[in-house]
Backbone as CSV, one residue per row, in Angstrom:
resi,resn,N_x,N_y,N_z,CA_x,CA_y,CA_z,C_x,C_y,C_z
1,HIS,-41.785,-3.633,14.131,-41.161,-2.454,13.469,-40.539,-2.004,14.509
2,THR,-41.567,-1.476,15.628,-40.419,-0.866,16.654,-39.297,-1.576,17.374
3,MET,-39.863,-2.916,17.339,-38.688,-4.083,17.666,-37.079,-3.857,17.028
4,SER,-37.460,-3.667,15.922,-36.448,-4.071,14.933,-35.617,-2.726,15.042
5,ARG,-36.597,-1.284,15.138,-36.121,-0.276,15.236,-34.991,-0.280,16.271
6,LYS,-35.138,-0.607,17.530,-34.534,-0.802,18.942,-33.670,-1.605,18.758
7,LEU,-33.634,-2.462,17.912,-32.426,-3.237,18.049,-31.536,-2.797,16.669
8,LEU,-31.596,-2.365,15.833,-30.987,-1.405,14.880,-30.069,-0.539,15.678
9,ALA,-30.663,0.738,16.724,-30.515,1.706,17.123,-29.741,1.161,18.160
10,THR,-29.714,0.277,19.125,-28.715,-0.601,20.193,-27.742,-1.055,18.862
11,THR,-27.759,-1.488,17.862,-26.297,-2.269,17.180,-26.009,-1.131,16.296
12,THR,-26.409,0.034,16.109,-25.714,1.100,15.595,-24.858,2.154,16.717
13,SER,-25.404,1.695,17.764,-25.202,3.034,18.649,-23.951,2.174,19.684
14,ALA,-24.078,1.184,19.421,-22.658,0.114,19.737,-21.617,0.316,19.802
15,LYS,-21.508,0.702,18.044,-20.084,1.037,17.636,-19.563,2.273,17.569
16,LYS,-18.509,2.228,17.933,-17.987,3.331,18.452,-16.641,3.225,17.814
17,PRO,-16.448,4.439,16.841,-15.156,4.687,16.262,-13.796,4.515,16.705
18,ASP,-13.201,4.455,15.783,-11.617,3.681,16.550,-11.124,5.053,17.315
19,VAL,-10.655,4.940,18.458,-9.887,5.732,19.213,-8.740,5.657,19.060
20,LEU,-7.850,6.770,18.599,-6.493,6.917,18.388,-5.944,7.120,19.831
21,PRO,-4.416,6.475,19.727,-3.577,6.870,21.132,-3.501,8.474,21.117
22,PRO,-3.261,9.129,22.486,-3.025,10.158,22.089,-1.959,10.528,21.165
23,GLY,-1.742,11.259,20.480,-0.814,11.982,19.520,-0.483,11.622,18.006
24,ALA,-1.633,10.298,18.026,-0.860,9.809,16.930,-2.104,10.573,15.627
25,GLU,-2.413,11.048,15.579,-3.496,12.106,14.430,-2.235,13.140,14.192
26,LYS,-1.736,13.726,15.352,-1.052,14.678,15.166,0.454,14.003,13.959
27,SER,1.023,13.143,14.864,2.138,12.056,13.872,1.692,11.869,12.546
28,ILE,0.256,11.396,11.954,0.306,10.917,10.977,0.166,12.003,10.159
29,GLU,-0.103,13.148,10.337,0.285,14.819,10.019,1.125,15.140,9.609
30,ALA,2.071,14.904,10.235,3.515,15.526,10.692,4.031,14.354,9.296
31,LEU,3.571,13.142,9.637,4.525,11.986,8.244,4.209,12.858,7.241
32,TYR,2.842,12.926,6.902,1.924,13.136,5.490,2.408,14.282,5.168
33,GLU,2.766,15.346,6.014,3.025,16.938,5.492,4.438,16.709,4.550
34,SER,5.291,15.680,5.578,6.812,15.685,5.203,6.805,15.027,3.859
35,LEU,5.897,13.900,3.396,6.229,13.534,2.212,5.293,13.640,1.255
36,CYS,4.340,14.443,1.456,3.080,15.348,0.510,4.011,16.100,-0.829
37,ASP,3.607,15.993,-2.221,3.892,16.750,-3.117,3.556,18.154,-2.939
38,PRO,4.936,18.705,-3.416,4.488,20.449,-2.544,3.504,21.171,-4.009
39,GLU,3.586,20.430,-4.996,2.566,21.238,-5.981,1.048,20.548,-5.829
40,ASP,1.266,19.179,-5.720,0.090,18.635,-5.190,-0.174,17.871,-3.521
41,PRO,-0.387,18.868,-2.739,-0.362,18.570,-1.562,-1.667,17.340,-0.626
42,GLU,-2.555,17.267,-1.822,-3.486,16.178,-1.770,-3.171,14.729,-2.282
43,VAL,-1.523,14.614,-2.155,-1.423,13.167,-2.643,0.033,12.826,-2.441
44,ILE,0.348,11.914,-2.024,2.533,11.714,-1.833,2.596,11.076,-3.010
45,SER,3.691,11.855,-3.435,4.073,10.925,-5.334,5.111,10.333,-5.115
46,MET,5.576,9.786,-6.352,6.275,9.163,-6.594,8.274,9.251,-5.809
47,ASP,8.326,11.183,-5.409,9.086,11.243,-4.912,8.965,10.973,-3.212
48,GLY,7.646,11.322,-3.316,7.309,10.979,-1.559,7.294,9.521,-0.982
49,ILE,7.001,8.979,-2.025,7.395,7.383,-1.592,8.549,7.196,-1.199
50,GLY,9.422,7.890,-2.311,10.934,7.585,-2.084,11.423,7.968,-0.811
51,GLN,10.735,8.827,-0.641,11.432,9.727,1.150,10.908,8.793,1.884
52,LEU,9.728,8.476,2.073,9.210,7.278,3.106,9.957,5.960,2.767
53,CYS,10.521,5.520,1.723,11.345,4.025,1.266,12.669,4.480,2.404
54,ALA,13.101,5.688,2.232,14.391,5.877,2.881,14.020,6.397,4.544
55,LYS,13.236,6.490,4.719,13.021,6.209,5.928,12.956,5.359,6.648
56,ILE,12.479,4.406,6.058,12.065,3.094,6.510,13.589,1.945,5.917
57,ASN,14.604,2.626,5.839,15.346,1.939,4.955,15.227,0.563,3.570
58,ILE,14.548,0.976,3.456,13.915,-0.041,1.819,14.362,0.967,0.564
59,ASP,15.055,0.250,-0.317,15.203,0.660,-1.688,14.380,0.688,-2.666
60,PRO,13.224,1.482,-2.746,11.885,1.364,-3.338,12.164,1.131,-5.239
61,ALA,13.615,1.220,-5.491,13.902,0.172,-7.008,13.955,-0.891,-6.804
62,THR,14.003,-1.596,-5.764,14.302,-3.107,-6.232,13.411,-4.053,-4.795
63,ASP,13.118,-3.075,-3.948,12.502,-3.696,-2.579,10.991,-4.189,-2.724
64,VAL,10.498,-5.089,-3.262,8.733,-4.954,-3.448,7.922,-4.918,-2.530
65,ARG,8.254,-4.421,-1.032,7.482,-4.607,0.230,7.298,-2.840,0.133
66,VAL,7.880,-2.243,-1.005,7.141,-0.920,-0.834,5.891,-1.148,-1.518
67,LEU,5.838,-1.735,-2.860,4.396,-2.041,-3.356,3.288,-2.764,-2.528
68,VAL,3.795,-3.877,-1.477,2.974,-4.217,-0.553,2.458,-3.294,0.426
69,LEU,3.590,-2.275,0.398,2.982,-1.267,1.740,1.917,-0.557,1.069
70,MET,2.435,0.133,-0.301,1.443,0.888,-0.698,-0.518,-0.145,-0.760
71,TRP,-0.049,-1.231,-1.518,-1.798,-1.725,-1.119,-2.160,-2.086,-0.363
72,THR,-1.215,-2.831,1.014,-2.126,-2.259,2.230,-2.427,-0.998,2.601
73,LEU,-2.036,-0.266,2.263,-2.400,1.167,2.800,-3.908,1.579,2.296
74,GLY,-3.906,0.879,0.888,-5.259,1.665,-0.172,-5.043,1.869,-1.276
75,ALA,-3.843,2.519,-1.680,-3.460,3.536,-2.452,-3.886,3.265,-3.993
76,VAL,-5.264,3.591,-4.157,-6.012,2.912,-5.168,-6.294,3.852,-6.139
77,LEU,-6.535,5.105,-5.995,-7.064,6.691,-6.732,-6.128,7.248,-7.417
78,LYS,-4.618,6.812,-7.467,-3.702,7.472,-8.553,-3.066,6.552,-8.513
79,PRO,-2.535,6.424,-10.129,-1.428,5.171,-10.068,0.029,6.110,-10.169
80,GLY,0.578,5.472,-8.882,2.246,5.825,-8.255,2.113,7.056,-7.357
81,ALA,0.765,6.816,-6.821,0.814,8.176,-5.557,-0.731,7.525,-4.548
82,ILE,-0.166,7.786,-3.317,-1.039,7.537,-2.280,-1.597,8.908,-1.549
83,THR,-2.895,8.620,-1.963,-3.978,10.292,-1.674,-3.612,10.213,0.159
84,ARG,-3.877,11.867,0.287,-3.830,12.094,1.406,-4.863,11.348,2.423
85,SER,-6.324,10.849,2.134,-6.910,10.060,2.567,-6.736,8.753,2.459
86,GLU,-6.795,7.749,1.799,-5.885,7.000,1.788,-4.555,6.382,2.674
87,PHE,-3.840,7.349,2.340,-2.204,7.085,3.479,-3.181,7.491,5.133
88,TYR,-3.894,8.402,5.184,-4.778,8.447,7.227,-5.366,7.271,7.206
89,ASN,-6.277,6.808,6.649,-6.902,5.578,6.394,-6.475,4.266,6.815
90,GLY,-5.206,4.255,5.639,-4.692,2.960,6.022,-3.698,2.975,6.758
91,LEU,-2.812,3.751,6.899,-2.154,4.451,8.845,-2.951,3.682,9.923
92,LYS,-4.227,4.251,10.091,-5.040,4.177,11.385,-5.986,2.632,11.085
93,LYS,-5.982,2.108,9.454,-6.315,1.173,9.864,-5.246,-0.368,10.468
94,GLN,-4.006,0.111,10.023,-2.960,-0.821,10.136,-2.136,-0.584,11.808
95,LYS,-3.244,0.541,12.918,-2.888,0.876,14.211,-1.622,1.575,13.875
96,LYS,-0.938,2.069,13.137,0.887,2.226,12.678,0.642,3.768,12.732
97,TYR,0.836,4.564,13.363,1.479,6.239,13.370,2.652,6.864,13.200
98,ASP,3.488,6.217,12.962,5.129,6.744,12.887,5.422,6.068,11.818
99,ILE,7.052,6.916,11.848,8.115,5.667,10.947,8.365,4.379,11.703
100,ALA,8.604,4.126,12.856,8.298,3.577,13.963,7.761,2.072,13.614
101,GLY,6.387,2.698,13.363,5.340,1.317,13.307,5.195,1.018,11.485
102,ILE,5.412,1.965,11.026,5.840,1.520,9.787,6.862,-0.083,9.270
103,LYS,7.804,0.800,10.156,9.200,-0.042,9.822,8.858,-1.487,10.525
104,SER,8.093,-1.662,11.921,7.343,-2.950,12.021,6.491,-3.199,11.431
105,MET,5.993,-3.358,10.101,5.340,-3.838,9.403,6.055,-4.776,7.989
106,LEU,7.507,-3.868,8.403,8.318,-4.919,7.521,8.256,-6.781,7.140
107,PRO,8.498,-7.358,8.256,8.362,-8.377,8.154,7.062,-9.189,7.002
108,SER,6.041,-8.389,7.464,4.783,-8.598,7.107,4.361,-8.487,5.887
109,LEU,5.798,-7.866,4.683,5.199,-7.024,3.504,5.729,-7.759,2.468
110,ASP,6.003,-9.146,3.112,6.694,-9.780,1.798,5.525,-11.126,1.546
111,PRO,5.903,-10.404,-0.237,4.677,-10.804,-1.173,4.627,-12.529,-0.937
112,GLY,5.512,-13.333,-0.490,5.752,-14.346,-0.568,4.671,-15.287,0.284
113,PHE,4.271,-14.564,1.410,3.177,-15.191,2.203,2.043,-14.675,1.717
114,LEU,1.198,-14.119,0.814,0.309,-14.195,0.739,-0.673,-14.753,-0.212
115,GLU,-1.603,-15.013,0.321,-2.424,-16.121,-0.290,-3.277,-16.042,-1.812
116,LYS,-3.516,-17.204,-2.437,-3.725,-17.360,-3.807,-4.642,-15.880,-4.138
117,SER,-5.687,-15.751,-3.633,-6.761,-14.412,-3.254,-5.942,-12.958,-3.218
118,GLN,-5.338,-13.078,-2.602,-4.462,-11.589,-1.808,-3.498,-11.201,-2.970
119,PHE,-3.184,-12.546,-3.580,-1.727,-12.499,-4.580,-2.932,-11.754,-5.887
120,ARG,-3.778,-12.235,-6.193,-4.248,-12.165,-7.588,-4.978,-10.326,-7.453
121,ASP,-5.155,-9.881,-6.070,-5.752,-8.889,-6.035,-4.404,-7.546,-6.285
122,PHE,-3.402,-8.392,-5.774,-2.167,-7.389,-5.267,-1.664,-7.695,-6.902
123,TYR,-1.369,-8.536,-7.479,-0.934,-8.642,-9.262,-1.619,-7.065,-9.835
124,ARG,-3.080,-7.354,-9.447,-3.869,-6.243,-10.309,-3.374,-4.967,-9.531
125,PHE,-3.353,-4.674,-8.146,-3.272,-3.265,-7.545,-1.628,-2.973,-8.274
126,VAL,-0.403,-3.921,-8.414,0.843,-3.673,-8.865,0.942,-2.886,-10.921
127,PHE,-0.440,-3.756,-11.107,-0.435,-2.828,-12.845,-0.942,-1.868,-12.447
128,GLN,-1.884,-1.737,-12.029,-2.775,-0.193,-11.736,-2.214,1.121,-11.344
129,PHE,-1.230,0.203,-10.203,-0.286,1.315,-9.278,0.737,1.589,-10.498
130,SER,1.369,0.918,-11.618,2.665,1.223,-11.908,1.914,2.120,-13.544
131,ARG,0.769,2.056,-13.558,0.406,2.686,-14.698,0.967,4.201,-15.086
132,GLU,1.080,4.649,-16.178,1.495,6.453,-15.801,0.212,6.553,-16.368
133,GLY,-0.192,8.318,-15.764,-1.034,9.331,-16.081,-2.464,8.522,-16.217
134,THR,-3.251,8.885,-17.488,-4.322,8.184,-17.996,-4.286,6.340,-18.569
135,HIS,-3.190,6.337,-19.110,-2.771,4.912,-19.277,-3.722,3.761,-19.073
136,LYS,-4.092,3.052,-19.908,-4.680,2.087,-19.656,-3.763,0.598,-19.527
137,THR,-2.743,0.755,-19.982,-1.777,-0.746,-20.264,-0.777,-0.185,-20.028
138,ILE,0.213,-0.552,-19.212,1.348,-0.911,-19.959,2.233,-2.063,-20.702
139,GLY,3.458,-1.312,-21.100,4.634,-2.352,-21.820,4.909,-2.937,-21.257
140,ASN,5.339,-4.198,-22.229,5.743,-5.627,-22.298,6.995,-5.342,-21.397
141,ASN,8.101,-4.558,-21.373,9.063,-4.585,-20.835,8.604,-4.206,-19.334
142,GLN,7.997,-3.160,-19.089,8.032,-2.845,-17.633,6.440,-3.697,-17.323
143,SER,5.950,-4.638,-17.844,5.373,-5.791,-16.889,6.366,-6.780,-16.702
144,LEU,6.865,-7.179,-17.723,8.142,-8.136,-17.377,8.897,-8.075,-15.939
145,ASN,9.230,-6.230,-16.289,10.244,-6.353,-14.906,9.532,-5.899,-13.738
146,MET,7.975,-5.707,-13.394,7.258,-5.861,-12.597,7.138,-6.999,-11.590
147,LEU,6.612,-7.646,-12.707,6.663,-9.399,-12.129,7.841,-10.099,-11.787
148,THR,9.071,-9.454,-12.635,10.165,-10.381,-11.890,10.785,-9.687,-10.709
149,THR,10.784,-8.296,-10.320,11.114,-7.907,-9.107,10.100,-7.924,-8.040
150,SER,8.785,-8.143,-8.916,7.435,-7.971,-7.472,7.174,-9.539,-6.564
151,CYS,7.145,-10.316,-7.814,6.408,-11.635,-7.238,7.317,-12.701,-7.450
152,PHE,7.785,-12.465,-8.213,9.177,-14.140,-8.421,10.524,-14.142,-8.099
153,LYS,10.941,-15.514,-7.348,12.627,-15.060,-6.599,13.180,-15.534,-7.948
154,VAL,12.817,-16.066,-8.870,13.589,-16.803,-10.236,13.024,-15.828,-11.414
155,PRO,13.487,-15.429,-11.993,13.147,-14.490,-13.080,12.322,-15.227,-14.540
156,ILE,11.715,-14.803,-14.820,10.708,-15.178,-15.842,11.477,-16.121,-17.397
157,GLU,12.537,-15.039,-17.082,13.654,-15.771,-18.693,14.358,-16.787,-18.094
158,GLN,14.711,-16.974,-17.077,14.804,-18.634,-16.863,13.820,-19.411,-16.518
159,ARG,12.625,-19.197,-16.307,11.591,-20.020,-16.205,11.662,-20.448,-17.638
160,ARG,11.662,-19.749,-18.758,11.413,-19.914,-20.291,12.201,-20.873,-20.757
161,LYS,13.429,-20.763,-19.705,14.732,-21.743,-20.486,14.597,-22.910,-19.755
162,GLY,13.594,-23.173,-18.946,13.499,-24.118,-17.842,14.753,-24.113,-16.723
163,ASN,15.234,-23.304,-16.411,16.053,-23.481,-15.039,15.893,-23.057,-13.890
164,GLY,14.553,-23.397,-13.596,13.783,-23.033,-12.658,13.183,-24.539,-11.922
165,PRO,12.754,-24.308,-10.402,12.779,-25.606,-9.593,11.686,-26.188,-10.286
166,TRP,10.766,-25.871,-10.951,9.410,-26.380,-11.565,9.574,-27.085,-12.816
């Protein structure tokens, strides 16, 4: 038992917390404060997400990369929003601390490059993120729009008509 305690102590003490570059914490804090909801400062709501999109030059209404970014950062606690802790932890995990860092992520945010298991997780995320309030479902039109906007190059209507490459 003594040997296993020593081994456990060695392995746990060997783990060092991620050390952020100088100024990274303040940079994340300033970015978060510029985006958070004034009525609920613990979240960045859709308005703040829209502001973030403007800063990184993507259109939140048509560019699926905003959804992939929110998924990558771990926005799961509130539909249509990202909490303070999700934002901080997500940026730290990605080692991105400012707008330039987030912009550098854009090429990797194309859902076309997701593995099958990642795609399933992303699809579930899009469904959860797109719910309104405490609703457990979303409407047919909204789900059709989500799918055609976020996941497929050819709209579902064309697939139904047999006009796709499949």
